[in-house]
N, C-alpha and C positions, 0 to 999 in steps of 0.2 A: 631546262627540258621544255620542248615546244608543247603548246596546248594541243588538245585533240583537234580543234578546228584548224589549226595550222597544219597538222599532219594530213587532214583531209584535203586542204588546198594544195599541199605539196603533191599529193597523189594525183589530183585532177590536173595540175600543171604539167605532169609528165605525159599526159595523153596526147596523141596526135590523130588527125583525121584526114582521110583522102579527099572528102567532099569540100570543095572551096566554099560552098554556101554555109556549111556548118562553121568553118573557120571565121567567116565574116560575121555570122550571128554571134558567136562567142566573143569576138573582138568588140563588136558593138556594145554588148552588155558590159564587158569589162570597162570600156571607156565611159559608158553612161554612169557606172557606179563610182569610178575613181578618177576621172579626168576633168580637166578644165581647159577651156579654149584660150589660146593666146593669139595675139595679133601682131603682125609685122608691117613693114613698109609696103606701100602700094596695095593696101587692103588684102594682104595675104594672111592666111590662117596657120596656126600651129596648135599643138596639143601638149599638155603636161599630164602624165598619168602617174599617180603616187600610190604606193602600197607599202605596208610594213612587212610583206612577204617577198623574199628575194626570188623564189621560184615563180610566183605570180608575175613579178616584174619582168623576168626573163621570158615567160610565156607571152606576155603582152608585146614585148619587143619582137619575138619570133613571128607572132601573128601579123604585126605591122609590116614586117619584111615580106611575109608571104602574100600580102595584098599587092605587091609589085609597085610600080611607079617609082619615079626618081625622088624619093624623100630622104631627108637626112635626119638621123636619130642619134641621141646620146643618152647614156644612163648615168645618174649621179647617186651617191649615197651620202646621207646626212645623219649624223648621230643625234639621237634625242637627248635633250638636256635633263629629262626626267629620269629618276632612278628606276632601273629594271625595265625601261621601255625599249621597244625594238627600234632598230634603225628604220629610216624612211628611204625607200628606193623610188627614184623618180625617172621615168622614161620620158624624154623630151623629143617631140617632133618639131624640128626647127621650122618656123614659118617660111613658106615658099609658095609660088603659084601652083605647084604640083599637089600640095596638100588638099586643095579644093576638090580635086578628082577623087582622092581617098575619102573625103567627107561625103561626097555624092554617092560613092559605092556603099558606104556604111549607112546611108539614109539620113545623115546629119544635116545635109545641105540640099535644098530643093530650089532650083531657079534663083540661086544667089541669096536665098532666105534660109535662116537656120531653123531646123526642125528640132525643138528642144526636148520633146518627150516621147513621141510615138515611133516605135520601130516595127509596127505591124507589117510593113512591106517586106521585112526580112523573115517573117514568121509564118509563111504560108505552108511550109512543110513540117511534118512532125519532128524530123531529125534536127531541124533548125531551131524549133521551139525548145527542145531539150538542150541544145548547145547554148542557146541564149541564157537559159536558167543556170547552166554550168558556169558560164561567164559571170552571171550576176552573183553567184555564191562566192566565186573567187574574188570578185571585186568588193563585195560588201556583206558577205555572209558569216554566220557563226553557228556553231552547234555544240550543245553540251556533251561532255564525255559520256560514254555509254552507261557508266555506273551511276550517273546522276539522273535527275528528272529529265524526261524527254522534252527537248526544246530546240528548234532550229529557226533562225530568222535571217531575213535579207533586209539590210538597212540602207536607205537612200535619203538624200536631202531633197529629192524631187517628189512632189505629190503625184505628178503625171506618171513618172516611172514606177512609183510604188503601186499606183492603181493598175498599171499595165501588168506588173508581176502578179498582183492579186488576181486579176481577171484571168490571166493565163493559167495559174495554178487551179483556180476555181473551175475553169473549163476542162481541165484534165482530171477533175474529180477529187482533188485534195480538200480536206477539211481545213481551209486556210483562214487566218484572221488578218486584219489590217487595222493598225492603230497609229496614232502620232505620238511621239515622245520628244518633248522640247522642240528642237528644230528638225528632227528626223521623222521619217515615215517607216514603219516596221511592218513587214509582211512575215507572218510566222506560222509555224506548225508546232503543235504540242502533243499530238497523239503518237504513241510509239510506232504503230504501223505506218503512219503517214511519214514520219521522219525517215524510217528505214526505206520505204518505197521511193522517197525523193532521192536519197543517196544512191539507191540502186539505179534509178533512172538516169542520173547524171554520171554513172559509172564509177562511183567511189567504192569499188568492190571491197577493199581492205576495211574501210569504215563500216560497211554493211556486215562483214564478218565479225568485226569487233562488237557491233550492236547485238548480233544474234548470240554470240558467246555470252555477253553480259546479261542478255534477257534470259538465257537458259540458266545461268548462275542465280539470277534473281528468283526464277521459278523454283529451282531446287531448294534455295534457302527458305523461301516461303513455305514450301511443302514440309521441310524439316521443322520449321518453326511451328507449323500447325500440329505436326505429330508430337513435338515436345510439349506444346501447350496442352494437347489432349492427354498425353501421358501424365503431365503434371497435375491436371485437373482430376484425372482418375485416381492418382496417388493421394491427392488431398482428400478426396471423398473417402478413400479407404482409411486414411489416418483419422478423419473425423468420426467415421463409423466405429472404428476400434476404440476411440476415446469414449464414445457414448456407451459402448458395450461394457468397458471396464468400469465406468462410473456406476452403471446399473448393477454389476456384479458386486462391487464394493458396498453399495447400499444394501443389497440383500444380505451380505456377510455381516454388516454392522447391525442389522436387525435380527441376526441369528436365524435367517431363513435359508441360507445357502445349504446348510446340512440337511434341510428338510426337502430339498428339490429331488426329483426323480434322478436315478443314478446316471443316466446318459446326459441329462442337462447339467447335473452337478460336475461331471467330468469335463464337459465342454467349458464350463465356467472356470474351472481350475486351470485348464490348459491355456485359456485366453489370458488369465491373470499372469501366468508364468511366461507367456510369449506375446507381449503386447504389440510387437512390431511385425509379426508374420501376417501373411495374407489369408483370406478365407480358404483359398485353394490349398495352401500349406497346412492350415489347421485341419481341414477335411482329410488330408492325406495322413496326418498323425493319428486321427481317430478312425481311419478306414471307412469313412462315409462320404457321401456326395457333398458337393458344395451347397446345393439347395437344402440338404439335410442340416448342415451346420447353420445356414442362414435361418432356418426355421427355429432351431434351438435358441439361437441368440436373440431372435425377435421375441420369443417366449420370455426370456430373461428380462428384456427391456420392458415388456408389458407388465410383468410382475412388479418391477421397480416403479413403473409409472403409477400403478395402483397404490403403492405405498405413499407416494408423494401426494396423492389426492386425499 
């Protein structure tokens, strides 16, 4: 069964856009997160993009094709030797002179020099910034399932790219964090609203719905637990109070004082002894008096027993 993060990526990979600027921004982020540069004869460039998600690999291939230009691509699948690990899908752009034009459009190449980190030139428009983050999530993102603790992260091996993603999210008002973990740089969100807002922004609508449902379930469960805990606490108080009342009545009985009590208090004591498990409300109903009246009589019994102990 695919993980929740895989399902989110599959959903995003099915999205299509009319604006070419957004397609370019998304492709740039995907390649930044998961591609390596290759070199051919006569100083030609190529690309290898690798993903464990077949839908993301297909999306990358489609976006490469949409950029136009006479480039040659191929896709390969390699099985992981590790148990229960996903296949690796590699989209290859074969080195050729035309690839340089693609790299220039993506902002990876300026005046025959490689631009290794900054894609700010692609991010002037709001829609392109969102598309870029969508591509970054598909290329190196993960998110916990809604039933778990809230946590979403973007993982890259480049400090420059990690810092760009961090500043981009910070500028958008997200409570974002940025840390390094071994050889990787992690840009993360861990507040529930922030995770949901991010997924909504990149148009992962089914994921947002799953989070909202899970959050509602969590809130209902918490409310039920509070009510149960409150009910349990009240029940425990009632049981403890009944125990003290019965102990006081038995002490008066042992001292021969029960028969000397006023008629109403004596009857209350006898009923309490005969019905140790009933509530004050039920006891009051049996005697035809108010709950406060019963409470007053039982307090009187406990006061008399306390005087004996002294």
